[in-house]
C-alpha positions, 0 to 999 in steps of 0.5 A: 169585533166589539170587544178587542180580541186580546182584551177578551183573552185577558178576561179568562183567568186561565190565561194568567196561568197559561200565557202561551194559550194562543200558541198552544190552542192548535194542539189542545183543540180539534175544530169541526166547523159547520156540522149539520145537527138538524134539517128543517124546512129544507134548511141545514142548521149547523154548529161549530165544535171546539173539542179538547183533543189533548185529554181523554176526559170528559170536559165542561162544555159551553153552548153559545147561541148568537143574538140578532133579534131572531132576524139576523146575526151569525154564530161566527160573529159571537166568537169573542164571547166563547174565547174565555171558555176556550182559554179555561179548557172548556169545550165549546159548541157554537150554534146557529138556528133558523132566522125569521127570513127562513122560518118565523117563531117558534123555529129558532126555539125548536132548533136550539132544543134540537142542538142540545139533543144533538150535543147530548147524543154525541157527548161521549165521542166528543169528550163532553160531560153531559152533566156540565153543559152551560148555555149562554147567549146575548140578546135573542141568543140570551132568550134562546139560551133560557128557552133551551134550558127551561122548556120541558119536553111536555111543551112539544117544541122538540118534536123536529128531532125526536130522540133521547130525553133532553138533558138538564143543563148545569147552568144558564148565563143570559146576556140581556135576553128577552123574557116576555116576547108578547111585551115586545109586540105592541105597546111602549116596548114594541120592537120591530125585530119581535114583530118580524119574528112572530109575523102576522099569524092570528095566534101570534100572542099564543106563540109568543107566550109559548116561547117566553122564558117567564112562562116556564119558571118553576122549581128545579130549573138550573141556576141562572145568571142574568147580565143586563145594562139598566139603560138597555134601549133594545131589550128592556132591563125590566125583562131581567128584573121580572125573570129574577123575581119569578126565579126567586119566588120559585126557589131557583138559584139565580144571580143578577149582574147589572151594568149601571148605565149599560146599553145593549152590550157594547160594554166598556173594557172595565165593565166586561172584566167585571162581567166575566168576574161575575160569570167566573164566581157564578160558575164556581158557586154552582160547581163548574 
């Protein structure tokens, strides 16, 4: 685990008020692992649900989407990023999706939209406040958090799971996510993981545009926090700068937190404490 477990726990301010959180976790939460939310291309997409069971109220809910360049990674490997929210008493939904070896783009985007629809459809029975859903993820997961919260139904990327209208999420916390997929397919920013995700389809540029967050910036989007190291060798720092500029122009509430000299994650303990402080301030500012 890239961030020591106990250190990650200290990042949640709730721990200062409830130092026995690790002992009471079992009494507070019901954990349901590997719930199938969508079957597509004969692949069962699953999610893990950490649900408050100690209160009948509806609670804020974090939806975490793992990274891995759309070609690797697992929902379990990202657990350290959700611990601070559990410590603060939030519900958490940890989502997997089809990787490139199962289905290339835009499958991962479609899956995460379907996960959001499943969450909204099952919100009441799982004590989820549908007005307080926050999306987050790192790297490719940051990209998918952005697309899940920004892509409108008119784009047609939610057709794998028809149902009630997609909910508007309360906020997005993007950890160094890709915002312009075409930028990674050729030229100085070419990345093999993006090439693998798009494959050799003759219309890959069109598909890449269709799954790029920058294409969906418009007024009325949920508030967005972007976290990015300015020396990231894997996802260009410029991707977050371009998104911020577009959000500013559209009048969308947003915040950029730069980690000076930061690479692709693997931030130091001190840097992580500052990042989570920024997340706390951002969520409080938007009423969460």
